[in-house]
C-alpha positions in Angstrom: -71.9 -96.3 32.6 -68.3 -96.6 31.6 -69.2 -96.1 28.0 -71.2 -92.9 28.9 -68.3 -91.5 30.9 -65.9 -91.7 27.9 -67.7 -88.9 26.1 -67.4 -85.2 27.1 -71.3 -84.8 26.9 -71.7 -88.0 29.1 -69.3 -86.7 31.7 -71.2 -83.3 31.8 -74.6 -85.0 32.2 -73.1 -87.3 34.9 -71.7 -84.4 36.8 -74.9 -82.4 36.4 -77.0 -85.3 37.9 -74.6 -85.7 40.8 -74.7 -81.9 41.4 -78.5 -82.0 41.4 -78.4 -84.8 43.8 -76.2 -82.8 46.2 -78.5 -79.8 45.9 -81.3 -82.1 47.4 -79.0 -83.2 50.2 -77.9 -79.6 50.9 -81.5 -78.6 51.2 -82.3 -81.3 53.6 -79.2 -80.6 55.6 -80.1 -76.9 55.8 -83.6 -77.7 57.2 -82.2 -79.9 59.9 -79.5 -77.4 60.8 -82.0 -74.5 60.9 -83.9 -76.5 63.6 -80.9 -76.0 65.9 -81.8 -72.4 66.0 -85.6 -72.9 66.3 -85.9 -76.0 68.4 -83.0 -77.9 70.1 -85.3 -80.8 70.8 -86.3 -81.1 67.2 -82.7 -80.8 66.1 -81.7 -83.5 68.5 -84.5 -85.9 67.4 -83.9 -85.4 63.7 -80.0 -85.7 64.2 -80.4 -88.9 66.2 -82.8 -90.4 63.5 -80.2 -89.5 60.7 -77.4 -90.9 62.8 -78.9 -94.2 63.8 -81.4 -95.2 61.1 -80.1 -98.2 59.3 -81.4 -97.0 55.9 -79.7 -93.7 56.2 -76.4 -95.0 57.6 -75.9 -98.0 55.3 -78.0 -97.0 52.3 -78.2 -93.2 51.8 -74.9 -92.2 53.5 -72.6 -94.2 51.2 -74.5 -92.9 48.2 -74.0 -89.4 49.4 -70.2 -89.8 50.0 -69.9 -91.4 46.6 -71.9 -88.5 45.1 -69.6 -85.9 46.6 -66.4 -87.6 45.6 -67.8 -88.3 42.0 -69.0 -84.8 41.5 -65.7 -83.1 42.4 -63.5 -85.8 40.6 -65.6 -85.3 37.5 -65.5 -81.6 37.7 -61.7 -81.5 38.0 -61.4 -84.0 35.1 -63.6 -81.8 32.9 -61.8 -78.8 33.8 -58.4 -80.2 32.9 -59.9 -81.5 29.7 -61.3 -78.0 28.8 -57.9 -76.4 29.5 -56.1 -78.9 27.3 -58.6 -78.4 24.5 -58.5 -74.6 24.6 -56.8 -73.4 21.4 -55.1 -70.3 22.9 -52.6 -69.8 25.6 -53.5 -68.4 29.0 -51.4 -65.4 28.5 -53.6 -64.3 25.7 -56.9 -65.8 26.8 -59.4 -63.1 28.0 -61.7 -65.2 30.0 -63.7 -62.3 31.3 -64.8 -61.5 27.8 -66.4 -64.9 27.3 -67.6 -65.9 30.7 -68.1 -64.5 34.3 -65.7 -65.1 37.2 -68.0 -67.9 38.7 -68.0 -70.0 35.6 -64.2 -69.6 35.1 -63.3 -70.5 38.6 -65.6 -73.3 39.4 -62.7 -75.7 40.0 -61.2 -73.3 42.6 -64.6 -72.8 44.5 -65.1 -76.6 44.3 -61.8 -77.5 45.9 -62.2 -75.0 48.7 -65.7 -76.5 49.3 -64.2 -80.0 49.2 -61.7 -78.9 51.8 -64.6 -77.5 53.9 -66.3 -80.8 53.7 -63.2 -82.3 55.2 -63.4 -79.8 58.1 -67.2 -80.5 58.5 -66.5 -84.3 58.7 -63.8 -83.8 61.2 -66.1 -81.7 63.4 -69.3 -83.8 63.3 -69.1 -87.1 61.2 -65.9 -88.8 62.4 -66.5 -88.2 66.2 -70.1 -89.8 65.8 -68.6 -92.7 64.0 -66.1 -93.2 66.8 -68.8 -93.2 69.4 -71.0 -95.6 67.6 -68.7 -98.1 65.8 -65.3 -97.9 67.4 -66.1 -97.2 71.0 -69.4 -99.1 70.6 -70.9 -96.6 73.1 -74.2 -95.2 72.2 -74.3 -93.5 75.4 -71.5 -91.2 74.1 -74.2 -89.5 72.1 -76.2 -88.6 75.2 -75.9 -85.2 76.9 -74.7 -86.0 80.5 -75.2 -82.4 81.5 -78.8 -82.1 80.5 -80.7 -85.4 80.7 -84.0 -83.8 79.9 -82.6 -82.7 76.5 -81.7 -86.4 75.6 -78.8 -86.1 73.2 -75.8 -83.9 72.9 -76.1 -83.2 69.1 -77.3 -79.6 69.9 -74.8 -78.7 72.6 -71.9 -80.1 70.5 -73.0 -78.2 67.4 -73.2 -74.9 69.4 -69.8 -75.6 71.0 -68.2 -76.1 67.5 -69.2 -72.5 66.7 -67.6 -71.0 69.7 -64.1 -70.3 68.2 -64.3 -67.2 65.9 -61.8 -68.7 63.5 -64.1 -71.7 62.9 -67.0 -69.3 62.1 -64.8 -67.4 59.8 -63.9 -70.5 57.9 -67.6 -71.5 57.6 -68.6 -68.0 56.4 -65.9 -68.0 53.6 -66.7 -71.5 52.6 -70.4 -70.8 52.2 -69.8 -67.6 50.4 -67.7 -69.6 47.9 -70.4 -72.3 47.9 -72.9 -69.5 47.0 -70.6 -68.5 44.0 -70.3 -72.2 43.0 -74.0 -72.6 43.1 -74.9 -69.5 41.2 -73.4 -70.9 38.1 -73.5 -74.6 38.8 -77.2 -75.1 39.7 -78.5 -73.6 36.6 -75.7 -75.1 34.4 -76.6 -78.6 35.7 -80.2 -78.1 34.5 -78.9 -77.0 31.1 -76.5 -80.0 30.9 -79.4 -82.5 31.2 -81.4 -80.6 28.5 -83.8 -78.6 30.5 -84.7 -75.7 28.1 -88.3 -74.7 27.7 -90.7 -71.9 28.3 -90.1 -72.2 32.0 -86.4 -71.7 31.8 -86.3 -68.0 32.6 -88.5 -68.6 35.8 -86.4 -71.5 36.8 -83.2 -69.4 36.4 -84.7 -67.0 39.0 -85.5 -69.8 41.3 -82.1 -71.4 41.1 -80.3 -68.0 41.7 -82.5 -67.5 44.7 -81.9 -70.9 46.1 -78.1 -70.5 45.5 -78.2 -67.3 47.7 -80.8 -68.3 50.4 -79.4 -71.6 51.3 -75.6 -70.5 51.8 -76.8 -67.3 53.6 -78.9 -69.5 55.9 -76.0 -71.7 56.8 -74.0 -68.5 57.6 -76.8 -67.2 59.7 -76.8 -70.4 61.7 -73.0 -70.3 62.3 -73.2 -66.5 63.3 -76.3 -67.1 65.5 -74.6 -69.9 67.6 -71.5 -68.0 67.9 -72.8 -64.7 69.1 -75.6 -66.3 71.1 -72.9 -67.8 73.3 -71.2 -64.5 73.8 -74.4 -62.9 74.9 -74.7 -65.6 77.6 
């Protein structure tokens, strides 16, 4: 692995694979979050399973965290390497003539998305860890105001979207995620050598996915915010 990462091509392939892994995670995360709109009970059940299952917590979760960190660190490293290797100065470099805005600003959208992950962890991940492993109180995950519902994953998720400023941050972050994915998803497949008669159709699919998933997350945030106002 260390030998592979020493080459520029190896780094691109490694970043592409980590990006595709995160695409799978994002899809799964969206499906669970969408259930918070469709069925609170289902959302609580799935959230509790993901939050307490040993394989998920101690197997998949560390892999996910490593994948996120690795992807962004590798992306920053490749961007700095590309800038260093560019034969012309920025003052005379006409980037728009050679690449679109999304491809030229992947590092910017990536850093904003990474900051968003920090907010998301602060909102949901760290409080749950505190309940389970610091307080040692699994009852802290129960909803005291609605015993019939069982767990408070859904009420806490809805509550997080009450402040309008947080909803605005989520919307901005997912718009930038959309821009990041519109270039990154297809680029990842090209980096691993996917180039055949299905490439055009796959390009349509990746663009559709890159739009639908972020828009879906935006819908969830807006739904929970305005649904509270109506009540």
